[in-house]
N, C-alpha and C positions, 0 to 999 in steps of 0.2 A: 823384689816385687815386679812381676811381669805385667806389662801394659798392652791392652789390645786396642783396636780402633774405636771402640765405643766411647762416646763423650763422658759417660758416667765414670770411666776410669782414667780420665785425663786430668792431670793437675790443672788447677785454675789458670795458671800462667799460660798454659798451652791452648786454653779456649780462644785466646786472641791471635793464635798463629794463622797467618794467611794460607789459604789452599785455593788451587785453581778449580775450574769447573769440573774437569775430569776426576780429581780427587774427591770433590764434594759429591759427584754422581756415584762414585764408588762407595762412599760412606753411607749414603742414603739408599743404596742398592737399586739404582736406576741407571740406565745408559746415559752417557753424556750427551747423546742426541736428544733424549727426552728433556734433559735440563736445558740445553740450548733452545729447544722448542718452547719450553715454559718461559724462558727469558724473553724470547722474541715475541711471544703472544702477550706478555705482561702478567702471566700467572705468578711469576717469580721475579722479584726485583733484587739483583745482587748488589753488593757494595761495589764501588768503582774506585780506581786509582785516579790521581789528578789527570792522568793521560786518557782516562775513559775505559781502561781495561777492567772487565768484571773479575771479581774475586769473592771468596767467602772466608769466613773464620771457621775454625774448628767448632766453636760454640754454636755456629749457625745450624749444624747438623741436628742437634737436639731441638732447636727451635722449629726447624723444618719438620722433624719427626712428630712433633706435638701440635702441628697446625692442622686442624680439622675442618676449617672453614671453607666455604666456596670463594671467599674474598681473596684477592691476590695477596701473596706473602711478600711484604716489602722489608728487606733486610738492611737496605742502605740507611744507615743511621740508627739501627736497632741496637739497644744496649744488650750486653751479654751480662746476665745476672750472675752474681757470685764471684765477680772479678773486681779488681781495683785498678785504677789507672795510676 
């Protein structure tokens, strides 16, 4: 079975895989500069490591793609549905 970058074809365990801003931008079809700008302006709030570095989860791609509100998208602490811890 072949796997592509869409979250619909990603096994549940992979939804919790950490990805950096550049990879997140590629998966949502935006430039990394746009994602950095969204983070800096508060439009997008990524998860952060204990050291403060921003990151996303593979499952955040689907959350981002389904966000149609003008409100900021706060991913830090957001649950990834369909996964078990």
